[in-house]
C-alpha positions as MATLAB code, in Angstrom:
seq = 'MPYINRKDRQQYQDIVKSIAELIPQDRSLRPGHMNYVISLLIEKVYGREMRYADHNEVVGMLTCAAQEFYRRKTAPYEDKKIKDEGDLHEL';
ca = [
      -5.872    0.351   -7.451;
      -8.419   -1.355   -5.300;
     -11.692   -1.601   -7.186;
     -14.601   -1.196   -4.848;
     -17.899    0.629   -5.601;
     -17.556    4.401   -5.710;
     -20.306    4.688   -3.096;
     -18.290    2.482   -0.711;
     -15.066    4.636   -0.950;
     -16.321    7.753    0.807;
     -16.677    5.976    4.178;
     -12.884    5.486    4.344;
     -11.645    8.902    3.149;
     -11.772   10.878    6.345;
     -10.351    8.207    8.550;
      -7.529    7.309    6.173;
      -6.684   11.021    5.888;
      -6.568   11.295    9.708;
      -4.273    8.238   10.022;
      -2.041    9.535    7.150;
      -1.517   12.766    9.002;
      -0.128   10.867   11.969;
       2.494    9.035    9.977;
       5.898   10.728   10.348;
       7.442   12.286    7.257;
      10.907   11.266    8.455;
      11.913    8.535    5.986;
      13.736    6.628    8.823;
      10.562    6.349   10.839;
       7.841    6.170    8.121;
       8.188    2.467    7.125;
       7.832    1.249   10.704;
       4.712    3.332   11.315;
       3.154    2.236    8.041;
       3.874   -1.393    8.760;
       2.415   -0.991   12.248;
      -0.820    0.603   10.940;
      -1.313   -2.058    8.201;
      -0.549   -4.906   10.587;
      -2.909   -3.465   13.210;
      -5.675   -2.984   10.634;
      -5.193   -6.663    9.539;
      -5.423   -7.867   13.095;
      -8.577   -5.750   13.844;
     -10.217   -7.115   10.686;
      -9.249  -10.715   10.919;
      -8.760  -11.101   14.635;
      -5.765  -12.761   16.444;
      -7.014  -16.337   15.884;
      -6.595  -16.443   12.128;
      -7.052  -19.709   10.162;
      -4.886  -20.658    7.200;
      -7.445  -19.408    4.821;
      -7.281  -15.960    6.459;
      -3.479  -15.952    6.221;
      -3.677  -16.888    2.644;
      -6.216  -14.151    1.937;
      -4.115  -11.502    3.681;
      -0.908  -12.470    1.969;
      -2.742  -12.523   -1.431;
      -4.253   -9.082   -0.737;
      -0.925   -7.643    0.258;
       0.829   -9.136   -2.681;
      -1.788   -7.792   -5.107;
      -1.721   -4.406   -3.446;
       2.070   -4.299   -3.872;
       1.869   -5.406   -7.509;
      -0.888   -2.913   -8.332;
       1.106   -0.105   -6.606;
       4.140   -1.010   -8.731;
       2.129   -1.207  -11.926;
       0.165    1.957  -11.463;
       2.706    4.172   -9.670;
       6.277    2.888   -9.727;
       6.483    1.651  -13.337;
       5.296    4.957  -14.766;
       7.704    6.818  -12.503;
      10.578    4.555  -13.750;
       9.586    5.102  -17.372;
       9.627    8.910  -16.779;
      13.124    8.676  -15.183;
      14.418    6.544  -18.088;
      13.262    9.348  -20.549;
      14.715   12.096  -18.253;
      18.034   10.398  -17.284;
      18.553    7.759  -19.979;
      18.316    3.999  -19.820;
      20.829    1.662  -18.196;
      22.282    0.470  -21.540;
      23.023    4.144  -22.418;
      25.436    4.510  -19.473;
];
């Protein structure tokens, strides 16, 4: 996951928890709300007048966040489901 100093993490905990509580649990609404919050945060951090280097940085950060989420959360989930339900070639 994102590797920042432990001392820097605490400053985000309460505000992220508050935002998370506002996100609907309804699966049909949740993705739009999550996308909005992430996009708004990016705009607030980088501003509306982004340069190419800023776009490159944001796309790289989002790509790495997605890859890290997959590696740390999704792949282990898939491995567990293969053990529980059987692999594709076993069907």
